[in-house]
Wavefront OBJ file of the C-alpha trace (Angstrom):
o trace
v 15.821 27.113 -15.607
v 17.395 24.549 -13.431
v 16.068 25.709 -9.858
v 18.699 25.297 -6.895
v 17.141 23.307 -3.743
v 18.983 23.204 -0.831
v 19.923 19.771 0.438
v 17.146 19.321 3.026
v 14.732 20.841 0.114
v 15.573 18.392 -2.666
v 15.604 15.393 -0.162
v 12.008 16.184 1.042
v 10.629 17.819 -2.898
v 12.451 13.378 -3.943
v 10.382 12.234 -0.731
v 7.035 13.682 -2.030
v 7.578 13.159 -5.411
v 8.319 9.174 -4.869
v 5.659 8.669 -2.735
v 2.970 10.029 -5.475
v 4.786 7.958 -7.874
v 4.194 4.762 -5.471
v 0.727 6.030 -3.884
v -0.762 6.129 -8.009
v 0.719 2.780 -8.498
v -1.045 1.482 -5.598
v -4.383 3.171 -6.903
v -3.809 1.771 -10.616
v -3.241 -1.659 -8.878
v -6.194 -1.381 -7.160
v -8.565 0.082 -10.412
v -6.971 -3.316 -11.913
v -8.559 -5.296 -8.997
v -11.907 -3.454 -9.183
v -12.353 -3.799 -12.492
v -12.142 -7.628 -12.748
v -13.791 -8.089 -9.512
v -10.757 -9.652 -8.222
v -11.300 -9.719 -4.071
v -12.026 -13.626 -3.936
v -10.470 -16.547 -1.345
v -8.561 -19.161 -3.594
v -10.900 -21.547 -3.800
v -13.019 -18.942 -5.066
v -12.551 -19.221 -8.476
v -11.017 -21.106 -10.566
v -7.679 -21.245 -12.732
v -5.207 -18.620 -12.428
v -7.800 -16.277 -11.721
v -6.367 -16.353 -7.360
v -3.003 -16.312 -8.636
v -3.264 -13.341 -10.856
v -5.442 -11.243 -8.081
v -2.622 -12.135 -5.638
v -0.064 -10.200 -7.673
v -2.557 -7.299 -7.748
v -3.209 -7.295 -4.844
v 0.584 -8.163 -3.444
v 1.683 -5.028 -5.739
v -0.642 -2.111 -4.450
v 0.095 -3.360 -0.803
v 3.680 -2.822 -1.268
v 3.036 0.348 -3.164
v 1.069 1.902 -1.033
v 3.254 1.069 2.308
v 6.393 1.775 0.694
v 5.713 5.743 1.249
v 4.677 4.908 4.764
v 7.709 3.267 5.583
v 11.050 4.818 6.989
v 12.964 3.391 10.073
v 15.210 6.711 9.756
v 12.966 9.144 10.611
v 9.209 10.094 11.094
v 8.256 10.313 8.261
v 4.851 8.078 8.067
v 4.189 10.532 11.261
v 4.319 13.768 8.168
v 2.747 11.951 5.485
v -0.303 11.055 8.061
v -0.238 14.710 9.216
v 0.097 16.085 5.449
v -2.624 14.313 3.888
v -4.860 14.494 6.702
v -6.569 11.280 7.066
v -10.309 10.434 8.458
v -11.276 7.468 10.464
v -11.842 5.644 8.243
v -8.780 6.040 5.792
v -6.299 5.647 8.908
v -8.364 2.396 10.009
v -7.704 1.126 6.147
v -4.324 3.047 6.133
v -3.131 0.242 9.542
v -5.154 -2.558 7.268
v -2.745 -1.836 4.365
v 0.332 -1.569 6.247
v 0.039 -4.586 8.836
v -1.371 -6.669 5.631
v 2.236 -5.799 4.754
v 4.217 -5.982 6.922
v 2.537 -9.607 7.990
v 1.924 -11.109 4.495
v 3.272 -9.576 1.687
v 7.002 -7.983 2.999
v 7.815 -10.776 5.804
v 5.773 -13.981 6.506
v 4.925 -13.120 9.482
v 3.868 -17.318 10.696
v 1.963 -16.139 13.939
v -0.686 -15.982 10.496
v -0.672 -19.542 9.977
v -1.566 -22.032 11.831
v -0.604 -25.719 10.047
v -1.633 -29.048 12.216
v -0.778 -32.682 11.314
v -3.910 -34.687 10.685
v -3.819 -38.900 10.150
v -6.642 -40.822 9.143
v -5.732 -44.953 9.199
v -3.754 -44.541 6.260
v -4.749 -41.208 5.183
v -1.712 -38.351 6.315
v -2.530 -34.108 5.166
v -2.264 -31.055 6.935
v -4.755 -28.580 8.369
v -3.555 -25.157 7.700
v -4.842 -21.232 8.565
v -3.777 -18.543 6.724
v -4.204 -15.400 5.250
v -4.983 -14.094 1.649
v -3.865 -11.615 -0.811
v -7.094 -10.469 -1.279
v -8.498 -6.907 -0.620
v -12.013 -5.947 -0.138
v -13.760 -4.036 -3.219
v -15.475 -1.161 -0.413
v -11.215 -1.478 0.796
v -10.259 -0.662 -3.554
v -12.541 1.762 -3.682
v -11.331 3.664 -0.609
v -7.419 2.893 -2.114
v -8.571 4.913 -5.012
v -9.923 7.677 -3.278
v -7.303 7.800 -0.960
v -4.959 8.507 -3.097
v -7.116 10.475 -5.610
v -7.068 13.135 -2.617
v -3.296 12.521 -1.531
v -2.255 13.318 -5.133
v -2.746 16.321 -5.313
v -2.090 16.968 -2.039
v 1.567 15.983 -2.530
v 2.195 18.078 -4.827
v 0.922 21.097 -3.360
v 3.361 20.454 -1.282
v 5.913 19.783 -3.754
v 5.320 23.748 -5.598
v 5.563 25.115 -2.231
v 9.178 23.916 -2.001
v 9.493 25.006 -5.827
v 8.228 28.676 -4.520
v 9.683 28.922 -1.548
v 13.086 28.304 -3.767
v 11.934 31.353 -5.975
v 11.620 33.739 -2.805
v 15.075 32.499 -1.725
v 16.700 33.660 -5.744
l 1 2 3 4 5 6 7 8 9 10 11 12 13 14 15 16 17 18 19 20 21 22 23 24 25 26 27 28 29 30 31 32 33 34 35 36 37 38 39 40 41 42 43 44 45 46 47 48 49 50 51 52 53 54 55 56 57 58 59 60 61 62 63 64 65 66 67 68 69 70 71 72 73 74 75 76 77 78 79 80 81 82 83 84 85 86 87 88 89 90 91 92 93 94 95 96 97 98 99 100 101 102 103 104 105 106 107 108 109 110 111 112 113 114 115 116 117 118 119 120 121 122 123 124 125 126 127 128 129 130 131 132 133 134 135 136 137 138 139 140 141 142 143 144 145 146 147 148 149 150 151 152 153 154 155 156 157 158 159 160 161 162 163 164 165 166 167 168
């Protein structure tokens, strides 16, 4: 039987589900980064390794950040309160959201330093910029956070269903 939810219940139910899916995708990307050992700067690995690492890192960071990115309401605050992150998890959360906002989703020029350099007939640029990499401990913590968050989000969804059953 299809359950009737009020508009606010349907909206919250959908947001909880989509948030859970996004976080689980972030966890899958973090698990792949861990499996491959991809936590390197570009010059530390040969060939296309950094390119692949940066693709999975970007996917992980963006997927993680989606549930917490809402400018219309206080969803991030509500979600963080629901998930009850520890201090260490809040530090990781801020790091990932900053990486999303400054590198993955937008190009923050404050994080790039470029200086032209010349010596006789040779010219180049000296560049400092943020690399797309997340440490092994941080990837492990993403997996841990999501493994704890998914049942909490699923429980909140069940509570909405229970509440709608109580009304019927």
